[in-house]
N, C-alpha and C positions, 0 to 999 in steps of 0.2 A: 502494500500500499504505501502511495507518496503522501505527502505531509496534506496533502489537500482533501484528499479523503479519509485520511485520519481524522481529518478537522473537524469534517463535515459528519462525518460516523457519530465524533462527540457529541454536538449538538443533537444532532438525531436522536441522539439516547438519552439525552439532558431534557428532551420535549416531550418523552413516553409517557409520563405520568398527564402532561396538562393535555398531550390527543388522547387518552383516556377517558378525561374528565369532561370532553368535549363529546365524544364519543358519546357518554351516560347521559351527556344532555340530551343529546338527539333522538336516543332510542330509549333510553329507559331500562335497558335491559344487559347486563353483565357482559353475559356471553355475546351478544348481539354487538353492542360496543365494542370490545376487544377483537371479533371482526374485521370491524370498521377500522379499529386503528391499525391494526396488520396488514390489512391491506391498504391502509393508507400509507404506511412506512414502504412496502410493498414497490407501490409506486413512485414515490420519491425517489427510493434508491433504484429504480431502473431509470430514471427520469433525472438523476443529480446534474447530469451535465447542463440542463434546460435551467438551472437553479442559476442564477448571478450571485457570486461571490461578494458581501458588502450588503445584499440586500437584507430584509426582515424572514430569515427560517420559519420563524412561529406563524408568521403570516401565510406564508406559502403552501405551509402544512397544514394551515387550519383550511385554506381554502382546497387543498387536493383533498379533504377529508370532508367538507360541505359537498362537492361536485359528487364523489364517491354514493353520498348519503342522498342526495338529490335521483341520481340515477338508479338506485336502489329501490326509489320511490317510484318513482315510474316502471321502472321492472316489476315491480310490485304491484302495482294496479292494471296490471296486463297480465298479470299472472293470476288463475285460479288458484284458492287452498282449497287440496282435496288428499288431506292425511290418508284417508282410510281406500284412495283409489278408486273411489263409486263413479264418479265425472269419467273418471279416464277412460274406466272400464265402459262405461256407456256411449264413448265415443268411437270404440272398437269397430270397424268395419270387417266384416268376417272374409274371408277369402273366396272368390267369386270360381274360382278353377274346379269347386267342388262341383258348384251345379251346372258346368260345362260338360262336366265328365259324368254328370249323373246322365244330362241329357244327350249325348253322345252314346252314352249305355243303352237309353230307353230306344231312340233312332236304331239303333244295331237291333236290340229285340224285335223290335218293330218288323223290320224285314222278315224274322224268324213267323210271325204268323202267320199264318193263311189269310191269302186277301182278302176275301169275306168279312172276314173279323179284324182285319186292320184296319176295313174301310168303316167299318160299325164304331170301334173304338174310338177312334179319330173323330166320326160325324158328333157321336154322344158322350163320350169322355175328352175329347180336344175340343171340339168347335163348339160345344155347348146345348147342342139339339136336345130336342125331346123325342123319344122314341118313333110318336109320330110323325114327326118332321124327316126324322134320319129314313125312316119307311117308305112314306113319300119321294126321298131322293133317289135312295137305293132302288124303288119300284116292287117292292116284296112285303107282305104282311109284319106287324107289328112285335109277333110272338117272333117271327123270322129273325128280327132286330136285336131282339131282349138276347136270344139262343146268343146270337154272334156274340153280341157285346159279353156276357159272361162266358161262353167260350174263349173269347180273346182274352179277357182278363186273365182267366187261368192259365192259358198258355205264356201272357205275358208277364205273369208274377212269377210262374217259376223259371222263365227264363232269366230274371231278373234276380231271382233267389230272393225274393222280402218277404213273401208269407210261404208257409202249407199250402198247395195247393189245395187239400182234402180239409182245411181249417176252413168252417163257414163266418161270411163276415169278414173277413181279414182282408177285403181288398179296399177299402174306403180312402186308405192311405194311397195306393195306386191311383185311384183315381181323383185325390184330390194334387196330386204329384201332376198326371196329365193336365189337370185345368189351369195351375201355377202356371206352368210351361207357358199356356197359351195366352194367360192372362198378362202373364209379362210381355207378349209382345212377341215370342220364340215360337216359331211355328215347327212342327216336324213335321220334314220333309220326306214325301214318299217319291223311291226314284222310280222310272217307269217299269223297271223289272220286276216291280211288288204284285 
């Protein structure tokens, strides 16, 4: 260390109690005041070359502390206190790739469902037509559409491994998934080979 640095260090250390007292008056909390004092000393040490010898070191340090305090207040005004993490958790967006992969699996499984059943499934489950409307579109009796939808759901559920095909009433989740994809504007494309 050269003589200037030693003098600066000695003067800096002599002003630490005054800085701590000023920090306490600003924050009212000993730990936070100590942190602010440490931050002030670090900034002063880092920028000691900008201090002009012969000027008031105490005023310079208090200005650094005051500016640091104001910056903290501004930063704290923008930050939301969230000690238990609930607010941060509420802002989390689930990854979208799972839905995309599920849709791809659904599209692949639909290609394995017989064409008549696939058509009935998409009309009733995907497009939201009633059995009667689907029967009119397809040109067959309502009972035939109901049968095709039921058999199509069984086959699709079996292919996707979603439910046990022998368990009654277990296809509501499958129907909901198809309707959800349709409601989100995601269409299930049927290739001409289907």
